[in-house]
C-alpha positions in Angstrom: 0.0 0.0 0.0 1.3 3.4 -0.9 0.5 6.8 0.6 0.9 10.1 -1.1 0.9 13.2 1.0 -0.4 16.3 -0.7 0.3 19.9 0.3 -2.6 22.2 1.3 -2.3 23.8 -2.1 -2.3 20.5 -4.0 -5.5 19.4 -2.2 -7.2 22.7 -3.2 -6.1 22.3 -6.8 -7.3 18.7 -6.8 -10.7 19.6 -5.5 -11.0 22.5 -7.9 -10.2 20.3 -10.8 -12.6 17.6 -9.8 -15.4 20.2 -9.3 -15.9 18.9 -5.7 -16.3 21.6 -3.0 -14.5 24.0 -5.4 -12.8 26.9 -3.7 -13.6 29.1 -6.7 -17.3 28.3 -6.1 -17.2 30.2 -2.8 -16.4 33.4 -4.6 -19.0 34.3 -7.2 -19.0 38.1 -7.4 -15.7 40.1 -7.5 -15.7 43.9 -7.3 -13.1 45.7 -9.3 -11.8 49.2 -8.5 -9.3 50.6 -11.1 -7.5 53.9 -11.0 -8.2 55.0 -14.6 -5.0 57.1 -14.7 -3.0 53.9 -14.2 -5.0 51.4 -16.2 -2.8 51.8 -19.2 -2.2 48.3 -20.3 -5.1 46.5 -22.1 -3.2 43.3 -21.1 -4.2 43.9 -17.4 -7.9 44.1 -18.3 -7.6 41.0 -20.5 -6.0 39.1 -17.6 -9.0 40.1 -15.4 -11.5 39.0 -18.0 -9.7 35.6 -18.6 -9.5 34.9 -14.8 -13.2 35.7 -14.4 -14.0 33.2 -17.2 -11.7 30.5 -15.7 -13.2 30.7 -12.3 -16.8 31.6 -13.0 -16.6 35.0 -11.5 -19.0 37.8 -12.1 -17.0 41.0 -12.3 -18.6 44.2 -10.9 -16.9 47.6 -11.5 -17.6 51.0 -9.9 -16.9 52.9 -13.2 -19.2 52.5 -16.2 -16.3 52.9 -18.7 -14.2 50.3 -17.0 -17.2 48.0 -16.7 -17.8 48.1 -20.4 -14.1 47.4 -21.1 -14.2 44.4 -18.8 -17.6 43.2 -20.0 -18.6 43.6 -16.4 -21.7 45.0 -14.7 -21.5 48.4 -12.9 -22.4 49.3 -9.4 -21.9 52.2 -6.9 -18.8 51.5 -4.8 -20.9 52.1 -1.7 -22.8 48.9 -2.4 -19.7 46.6 -2.7 -19.7 45.8 1.0 -23.1 44.1 0.7 -22.9 42.7 -2.8 -19.5 41.2 -3.6 -17.3 38.5 -2.1 -13.9 40.1 -2.9 -12.6 43.5 -4.1 -9.6 43.9 -6.4 -8.1 47.3 -6.1 -5.9 48.1 -9.1 -3.7 51.2 -8.8 -1.5 52.4 -6.0 -2.0 52.9 -2.2 -4.6 55.6 -2.9 -6.8 53.1 -4.7 -6.5 50.6 -1.9 -7.5 53.3 0.6 -10.4 54.2 -1.6 -11.5 50.6 -1.6 -10.9 50.3 2.2 -13.3 53.2 2.9 -16.0 51.5 0.9 -15.5 48.1 2.8 -14.7 49.2 6.4 -17.2 47.7 8.7 -17.9 44.7 6.4 -16.2 41.3 6.1 -15.4 41.7 2.4 -11.6 41.4 1.8 -9.5 43.5 -0.5 -6.5 42.5 -2.7 -4.3 45.4 -3.8 -2.7 45.1 -7.2 0.1 47.6 -7.9 -0.1 49.5 -11.2 2.1 52.3 -10.0 5.5 53.0 -8.4 5.4 52.5 -4.6 2.3 50.6 -3.7 3.1 49.8 -0.1 -0.4 48.5 0.6 -0.6 46.5 -2.6 0.2 42.8 -2.4 0.6 41.9 -6.1 2.7 43.4 -8.9 1.0 43.9 -12.3 3.1 41.1 -13.9 2.0 38.7 -11.1 -1.7 39.3 -11.7 -2.8 36.1 -13.4 -1.0 33.8 -11.0 -2.4 35.8 -8.0 -6.0 35.5 -9.2 -5.6 31.8 -9.7 -4.2 31.5 -6.1 -7.2 33.4 -4.8 -9.6 31.3 -6.7 -8.1 28.1 -5.1 -8.1 29.6 -1.6 -4.4 29.7 -1.5 -4.1 32.9 0.6 -4.5 34.3 4.1 -6.7 37.1 5.4 -4.9 39.6 7.6 -6.7 42.1 9.7 -5.8 45.8 9.5 -7.1 47.8 12.4 -8.6 51.2 11.5 -9.5 54.4 13.4 -12.6 56.5 13.9 -12.1 60.2 13.9 -14.8 62.3 15.5 -14.6 66.1 15.1 -16.4 68.4 17.6 -16.6 72.1 16.6 -16.6 74.9 19.2 -20.2 75.7 18.1 -21.6 72.1 18.6 -21.3 70.5 15.2 -20.0 66.9 14.9 -18.7 64.8 12.1 -17.1 61.3 11.8 -14.7 59.6 9.4 -13.2 56.1 9.3 -9.4 55.9 8.7 -7.2 53.1 7.7 -3.9 55.1 7.6 -3.9 58.3 9.5 -5.7 61.4 10.7 -3.8 64.7 10.4 -4.4 68.3 11.6 -2.1 70.7 10.0 -1.2 73.2 7.2 -3.4 76.3 6.9 -3.3 79.8 5.3 -0.2 81.0 7.1 3.1 79.8 8.7 2.1 80.8 12.2 2.4 78.0 14.8 -0.6 76.7 16.7 -1.0 75.3 20.2 -2.5 71.8 20.7 -3.4 70.0 23.9 -3.2 66.2 23.8 -5.0 63.8 26.2 -4.9 60.0 26.2 -7.7 58.3 28.1 -8.6 61.6 29.7 -5.1 61.9 31.1 -3.2 65.1 30.0 -0.1 64.3 27.9 1.0 67.8 27.2 0.5 71.0 25.3 2.5 71.6 22.1 3.4 74.7 20.1 3.8 73.1 16.6 2.5 73.0 13.0 0.0 70.1 13.6 -0.3 66.5 14.7 -0.5 63.0 13.0 -2.4 60.1 14.6 -1.6 57.0 12.6 -2.6 53.3 12.7 0.0 50.6 12.4 -0.9 50.4 8.7 -0.4 54.2 8.3 2.9 54.2 10.2 4.9 53.9 7.0 3.1 56.9 5.4 3.0 60.5 6.5 3.9 59.6 10.0 7.2 58.0 8.9 8.1 61.2 6.9 7.6 63.1 10.2 10.0 60.9 12.1 7.4 58.6 13.6 8.0 54.9 14.4 7.3 52.0 12.0 4.7 49.7 13.5 4.2 46.1 12.2 0.6 45.8 10.9 -0.1 43.2 13.7 0.5 45.8 16.4 -2.8 47.1 17.7 -1.8 50.6 18.4 -1.8 54.3 17.4 1.2 56.3 16.7 1.2 60.0 17.8 3.6 62.3 16.1 3.6 66.2 16.6 4.5 68.0 13.4 7.5 70.4 13.8 7.2 70.9 17.6 8.9 74.0 19.0 10.9 72.1 21.5 13.8 69.7 21.6 12.0 67.3 24.0 9.0 66.1 22.0 9.2 62.6 20.7 6.7 60.4 18.8 4.8 57.8 21.0 2.8 54.6 20.5 -0.3 53.9 22.6 -2.7 50.9 22.5 -5.6 51.4 20.1 -8.0 50.8 22.9 -7.1 54.3 24.0 -9.2 57.3 23.5 -7.1 60.1 22.0 -8.3 63.7 22.2 -6.6 66.7 20.5 -7.9 70.2 21.4 -6.9 73.3 19.4 -6.0 75.7 22.2 -4.6 78.6 20.2 -4.9 78.9 16.4 -4.9 82.2 14.4 -5.7 80.5 11.1 -8.0 77.7 9.8 -6.3 74.3 9.7 -7.0 71.3 7.5 -8.3 68.0 8.9 -7.1 65.3 6.6 -8.1 61.6 6.8 -6.1 59.1 4.8 -4.7 61.8 2.6 -8.1 63.4 1.8 -8.9 66.9 3.0 -12.2 66.6 5.0 -12.8 70.0 6.4 -11.2 73.0 8.1 -10.9 73.3 11.8 -10.4 76.2 14.1 -9.6 77.3 17.6 -11.7 75.6 20.2 -12.4 72.5 18.1 -11.7 69.1 19.4 -10.7 65.8 17.6 -11.2 62.4 19.2 -9.6 59.3 17.8 -10.7 55.8 18.8 -10.3 52.3 17.3 -12.7 51.5 14.5 -15.0 48.7 15.6 -14.4 46.3 12.7 -10.9 45.7 11.1 -10.4 45.6 7.4 -9.5 42.2 5.9 -6.7 42.2 3.3 -5.7 39.3 1.1 -2.1 38.1 1.6 -0.6 35.6 -0.8 2.1 32.9 0.0 5.6 34.2 0.1 4.8 37.6 1.4 7.4 39.2 3.7 6.6 42.4 5.5 10.3 43.2 6.1 11.2 42.4 2.4 8.5 44.9 1.5 10.1 47.5 3.8 13.5 47.0 2.2 12.1 47.1 -1.3 9.7 50.0 -1.0 11.5 52.2 1.5 15.1 51.3 0.7 15.6 49.9 4.2 19.2 48.8 4.6 21.4 47.6 7.5 24.8 48.9 8.2 27.2 49.1 5.3 30.2 48.7 7.6 
């Protein structure tokens, strides 16, 4: 008697080929979000069409023009969370963030496909697209949770607005170069007052973005925390810090002789002024991102951010 041991991937491939409990059958409707400025190669769209035919997927696109080019149906991106099984975000990090905002609060995962230059949030390069889609169809992937944030703005005159964030929430810039004064509290405990240009509150995912450029720490995506980084503080003693994301962070604008911008994930949301308060808390439901075999977070750091050890 002979025994053959199959890998997890081989078993999935065998079941898919036999039509028994096919992994691809679990995924029927696939949402597609494409940055039109980066969808240059017709070959990319052809690979999507071919994969959909191979695996019996119905493609759904949020743009009518792209839907026609893909022979797909069109749907408002706001409906994706309730109508599709997976979202493919083709573009750069901005496209992934756009998809994330549509999906936050749902269990629908997103796979980022890089059509640009940096693409830190994207898991697949453009030339790996066909193979990656086949892996997804066979279930040969993992879902990783990315914790988000919820930003709540309270104006001095009683108005309130909220925004979800996957990367960061920033108060800064404005119509002049005059510094402002912020008061920072964590869990209702005073941390300090800062004369500065603004402040960045980042998730672990967003720690490699704007916060990194401001000297903030890199946090592994599995860390459940917030990074707090004051922008250009007028002191030699201010340092970035990391707090648990179960914390409640409050930023109050103590002195501000100009209107400032409140930015969430790189999008300008509104202006804020003296007396306004911003509260940052953990978003209740994490975003699920598809991660394929062979992915290395530290390899990505080295590749995308030119991370190097000592040359000595």
